[in-house]
N, CA and C atoms as a LAMMPS dump frame, in Angstrom:
ITEM: TIMESTEP
0
ITEM: NUMBER OF ATOMS
267
ITEM: BOX BOUNDS ff ff ff
-5.0000000000000000e+02 5.0000000000000000e+02
-5.0000000000000000e+02 5.0000000000000000e+02
-5.0000000000000000e+02 5.0000000000000000e+02
ITEM: ATOMS id mol type element x y z
1 1 1 N 0.676 -1.167 -0.006
2 1 2 C -0.226 -0.092 -0.007
3 1 3 C 0.947 1.249 0.012
4 2 1 N 0.334 2.342 -0.721
5 2 2 C 1.178 3.473 -0.865
6 2 3 C 1.35 4.216 0.736
7 3 1 N 2.219 5.09 0.678
8 3 2 C 2.511 5.813 1.915
9 3 3 C 2.22 7.348 1.464
10 4 1 N 1.164 7.909 2.468
11 4 2 C 0.706 9.44 2.237
12 4 3 C 1.081 10.41 3.396
13 5 1 N 1.693 11.508 2.961
14 5 2 C 1.595 12.321 3.926
15 5 3 C 0.508 13.524 4.218
16 6 1 N 0.056 13.761 5.195
17 6 2 C -1.143 14.678 5.399
18 6 3 C -0.579 15.791 6.503
19 7 1 N -0.891 16.957 6.168
20 7 2 C -1.059 18.279 7.11
21 7 3 C -2.021 18.968 7.561
22 8 1 N -2.057 19.189 8.9
23 8 2 C -3.317 19.724 9.575
24 8 3 C -2.789 21.229 9.843
25 9 1 N -3.759 22.239 9.092
26 9 2 C -3.279 23.407 9.428
27 9 3 C -3.469 24.065 11
28 10 1 N -4.351 23.208 11.577
29 10 2 C -5.013 23.831 12.918
30 10 3 C -3.702 23.429 13.815
31 11 1 N -2.977 22.207 13.732
32 11 2 C -1.887 22.296 14.79
33 11 3 C -0.563 22.091 14.171
34 12 1 N -0.442 22.398 12.871
35 12 2 C 1.177 22.644 12.162
36 12 3 C 1.686 21.247 12.27
37 13 1 N 0.995 19.946 12.108
38 13 2 C 1.539 18.737 12.215
39 13 3 C 1.62 17.998 11.019
40 14 1 N 2.513 17.509 10.556
41 14 2 C 2.552 16.616 9.316
42 14 3 C 2.556 14.905 9.976
43 15 1 N 1.842 14.307 9.077
44 15 2 C 1.63 12.889 9.7
45 15 3 C 1.894 11.776 8.638
46 16 1 N 2.449 10.975 8.807
47 16 2 C 2.531 9.774 7.569
48 16 3 C 1.59 8.628 7.793
49 17 1 N 0.812 8.249 6.787
50 17 2 C 0.121 7.027 7.074
51 17 3 C 0.269 6.06 5.935
52 18 1 N -0.05 4.979 6.086
53 18 2 C -0.105 3.963 4.994
54 18 3 C -1.682 3.46 4.69
55 19 1 N -2.235 3.736 3.742
56 19 2 C -3.703 3.347 3.366
57 19 3 C -3.994 3.19 1.992
58 20 1 N -4.974 2.322 1.683
59 20 2 C -5.429 2.166 0.236
60 20 3 C -5.475 3.279 -0.479
61 21 1 N -5.524 3.429 -1.607
62 21 2 C -5.728 4.46 -2.757
63 21 3 C -7.165 5.058 -2.665
64 22 1 N -7.975 4.327 -2.241
65 22 2 C -9.655 4.733 -2.346
66 22 3 C -9.687 5.386 -0.966
67 23 1 N -9.105 5.234 -0.019
68 23 2 C -9.492 5.776 1.251
69 23 3 C -9.322 7.416 0.963
70 24 1 N -10.287 7.94 1.76
71 24 2 C -10.506 9.462 1.621
72 24 3 C -10.094 9.89 3.056
73 25 1 N -9.234 10.658 3.489
74 25 2 C -9.033 11.243 4.675
75 25 3 C -9.082 12.768 4.635
76 26 1 N -10.197 13.183 5.563
77 26 2 C -10.569 14.569 5.451
78 26 3 C -10.529 15.302 6.715
79 27 1 N -10.588 14.651 7.831
80 27 2 C -10.374 15.356 9.209
81 27 3 C -9.429 14.659 9.797
82 28 1 N -9.02 15.362 10.971
83 28 2 C -7.769 14.958 11.798
84 28 3 C -8.028 13.891 12.77
85 29 1 N -9.563 13.583 13.177
86 29 2 C -9.935 12.244 13.793
87 29 3 C -9.738 10.997 12.71
88 30 1 N -10.127 11.194 11.57
89 30 2 C -9.764 10.051 10.545
90 30 3 C -8.278 9.667 10.581
91 31 1 N -7.354 10.867 10.491
92 31 2 C -6.012 10.454 10.057
93 31 3 C -5.418 9.952 11.27
94 32 1 N -5.822 10.361 12.563
95 32 2 C -5.209 9.828 13.772
96 32 3 C -5.528 8.384 14.119
97 33 1 N -6.667 8.044 13.667
98 33 2 C -7.28 6.928 13.758
99 33 3 C -6.436 5.831 12.539
100 34 1 N -6.114 6.339 11.483
101 34 2 C -5.201 5.427 10.707
102 34 3 C -3.773 5.378 11.16
103 35 1 N -3.386 6.532 11.581
104 35 2 C -2.055 6.552 12.018
105 35 3 C -1.884 5.935 13.505
106 36 1 N -2.759 5.592 14.23
107 36 2 C -2.939 4.993 15.523
108 36 3 C -2.208 6.004 16.548
109 37 1 N -2.28 7.27 16.521
110 37 2 C -1.98 8.137 17.44
111 37 3 C -2.928 9.022 18.083
112 38 1 N -2.757 9.62 19.002
113 38 2 C -3.852 10.314 19.993
114 38 3 C -4.164 11.723 19.217
115 39 1 N -5.316 12.026 19.397
116 39 2 C -6.029 13.272 18.77
117 39 3 C -5.356 14.333 19.321
118 40 1 N -4.963 14.547 20.842
119 40 2 C -4.538 15.606 21.413
120 40 3 C -5.523 16.71 21.711
121 41 1 N -5.092 17.769 21.592
122 41 2 C -6.082 19.154 21.838
123 41 3 C -6.626 19.571 20.494
124 42 1 N -6.204 18.937 19.294
125 42 2 C -6.805 19.287 17.994
126 42 3 C -8.321 18.867 18.035
127 43 1 N -9.237 19.501 17.57
128 43 2 C -10.608 18.932 17.286
129 43 3 C -10.483 17.835 16.169
130 44 1 N -11.278 16.636 16.507
131 44 2 C -11.665 15.685 15.468
132 44 3 C -11.986 16.16 14.157
133 45 1 N -12.589 17.165 14.181
134 45 2 C -13.262 17.307 12.546
135 45 3 C -12.368 18.744 12.178
136 46 1 N -11.24 18.93 12.445
137 46 2 C -10.178 19.904 11.884
138 46 3 C -9.973 19.189 10.489
139 47 1 N -10.01 20.101 9.491
140 47 2 C -9.62 19.431 8.232
141 47 3 C -8.253 19.375 7.734
142 48 1 N -7.795 18.321 7.087
143 48 2 C -6.567 17.879 6.655
144 48 3 C -6.391 18.006 5.201
145 49 1 N -5.267 18.167 4.989
146 49 2 C -4.853 18.035 3.382
147 49 3 C -3.585 17.264 2.984
148 50 1 N -3.612 16.413 2.101
149 50 2 C -2.689 15.598 1.609
150 50 3 C -1.605 16.192 0.999
151 51 1 N -0.379 16.091 1.486
152 51 2 C 0.873 16.877 0.75
153 51 3 C 1.629 15.925 -0.103
154 52 1 N 1.863 16.551 -1.161
155 52 2 C 2.591 15.638 -2.244
156 52 3 C 4.288 15.984 -1.745
157 53 1 N 4.85 14.687 -2.065
158 53 2 C 6.076 14.107 -1.641
159 53 3 C 6.926 13.555 -2.657
160 54 1 N 8.217 13.879 -2.918
161 54 2 C 8.861 13.096 -4.047
162 54 3 C 9.264 11.829 -3.324
163 55 1 N 9.036 10.669 -4.186
164 55 2 C 9.347 9.242 -3.787
165 55 3 C 10.88 9.192 -3.376
166 56 1 N 11.194 8.219 -2.648
167 56 2 C 12.54 7.974 -1.938
168 56 3 C 13.059 6.758 -3.015
169 57 1 N 14.253 7.43 -3.856
170 57 2 C 15.063 6.355 -4.534
171 57 3 C 16.453 6.174 -4.018
172 58 1 N 16.667 4.92 -4.196
173 58 2 C 17.957 4.409 -3.914
174 58 3 C 18.742 4.203 -5.14
175 59 1 N 19.922 4.886 -5.265
176 59 2 C 20.81 4.928 -6.28
177 59 3 C 22.086 4.025 -5.712
178 60 1 N 22.258 2.819 -6.53
179 60 2 C 23.33 2.174 -6.287
180 60 3 C 24.597 2.883 -6.418
181 61 1 N 25.797 2.731 -5.599
182 61 2 C 26.883 3.73 -5.591
183 61 3 C 28.308 2.724 -6.022
184 62 1 N 28.127 1.404 -5.499
185 62 2 C 29.133 0.6 -5.681
186 62 3 C 28.928 -0.652 -6.397
187 63 1 N 29.873 -1.627 -6.8
188 63 2 C 29.621 -2.703 -7.408
189 63 3 C 28.725 -3.558 -6.456
190 64 1 N 29.094 -3.722 -5.215
191 64 2 C 28.23 -4.362 -4.08
192 64 3 C 26.861 -4.001 -4.097
193 65 1 N 26.574 -2.804 -4.163
194 65 2 C 25.268 -2.094 -3.986
195 65 3 C 24.462 -2.809 -5.104
196 66 1 N 24.932 -2.693 -6.357
197 66 2 C 24.497 -3.628 -7.608
198 66 3 C 24.078 -4.924 -7.09
199 67 1 N 24.912 -5.751 -6.709
200 67 2 C 24.714 -7.153 -6.508
201 67 3 C 23.691 -7.432 -5.434
202 68 1 N 24.071 -6.562 -4.217
203 68 2 C 23.073 -6.631 -3.308
204 68 3 C 21.406 -6.379 -3.635
205 69 1 N 21.098 -5.598 -4.579
206 69 2 C 19.895 -5.208 -5.024
207 69 3 C 19.402 -6.18 -6.175
208 70 1 N 20.272 -7.113 -6.515
209 70 2 C 19.847 -8.037 -7.665
210 70 3 C 20.337 -7.62 -8.908
211 71 1 N 21.002 -6.598 -9.298
212 71 2 C 21.428 -6.399 -10.615
213 71 3 C 22.693 -6.983 -11.159
214 72 1 N 22.972 -6.875 -12.27
215 72 2 C 24.391 -7.327 -12.959
216 72 3 C 24.896 -6.113 -13.579
217 73 1 N 26.144 -5.947 -13.273
218 73 2 C 26.763 -4.626 -13.928
219 73 3 C 27.635 -5.329 -14.934
220 74 1 N 27.656 -4.774 -16.032
221 74 2 C 28.864 -5.152 -17.046
222 74 3 C 29.634 -4.144 -17.417
223 75 1 N 30.953 -4.628 -17.498
224 75 2 C 31.885 -3.389 -17.975
225 75 3 C 32.717 -3.69 -19.395
226 76 1 N 32.597 -2.847 -20.377
227 76 2 C 33.526 -3.438 -21.507
228 76 3 C 34.982 -3.365 -21.215
229 77 1 N 35.466 -4.37 -21.458
230 77 2 C 37.097 -4.457 -21.553
231 77 3 C 37.631 -4.372 -22.9
232 78 1 N 38.872 -4.611 -23.054
233 78 2 C 39.348 -4.458 -24.269
234 78 3 C 39.013 -5.356 -25.234
235 79 1 N 39.011 -5.176 -26.537
236 79 2 C 38.412 -6.067 -27.561
237 79 3 C 36.932 -6.382 -27.555
238 80 1 N 36.046 -5.585 -26.837
239 80 2 C 34.555 -5.638 -26.83
240 80 3 C 34.275 -6.712 -25.905
241 81 1 N 35.284 -7.134 -24.932
242 81 2 C 34.675 -8.197 -24.126
243 81 3 C 34.121 -7.61 -22.833
244 82 1 N 32.921 -8.13 -22.369
245 82 2 C 32.268 -7.48 -21.163
246 82 3 C 32.296 -8.438 -19.998
247 83 1 N 32.863 -7.954 -18.692
248 83 2 C 33.293 -8.423 -17.732
249 83 3 C 32.098 -8.103 -16.774
250 84 1 N 31.77 -9.213 -16.038
251 84 2 C 30.397 -9.105 -14.96
252 84 3 C 31.23 -8.685 -13.63
253 85 1 N 31.196 -7.289 -13.191
254 85 2 C 32.002 -6.791 -12.136
255 85 3 C 31.175 -7.016 -10.806
256 86 1 N 29.978 -7.772 -10.836
257 86 2 C 29.107 -7.997 -9.702
258 86 3 C 29.061 -9.416 -9.466
259 87 1 N 30.085 -10.341 -10.136
260 87 2 C 29.784 -11.604 -10.059
261 87 3 C 30.553 -12.081 -8.499
262 88 1 N 29.843 -12.741 -7.851
263 88 2 C 30.335 -13.337 -6.35
264 88 3 C 31.518 -14.453 -6.757
265 89 1 N 32.575 -14.28 -5.674
266 89 2 C 33.587 -15.045 -6.111
267 89 3 C 33.144 -16.391 -5.145
């Protein structure tokens, strides 16, 4: 399931929750129920809005990072021969 960030202007808090794409979250009470957190001093009917966030991407930096992620990295050597630099010994 996707992860969504919501912002409540009433208390200036940002909360991250996991829910179905079809779930509509419109109030602080609904958000706290999904996030399994306390409502606190904020009214349960306070409106919230979904915040757009950039997805987290993992970029392999070393040959072992490629291997651990399940990828193969081939490097072209002399005379057009490719060497697998991620092969395990």
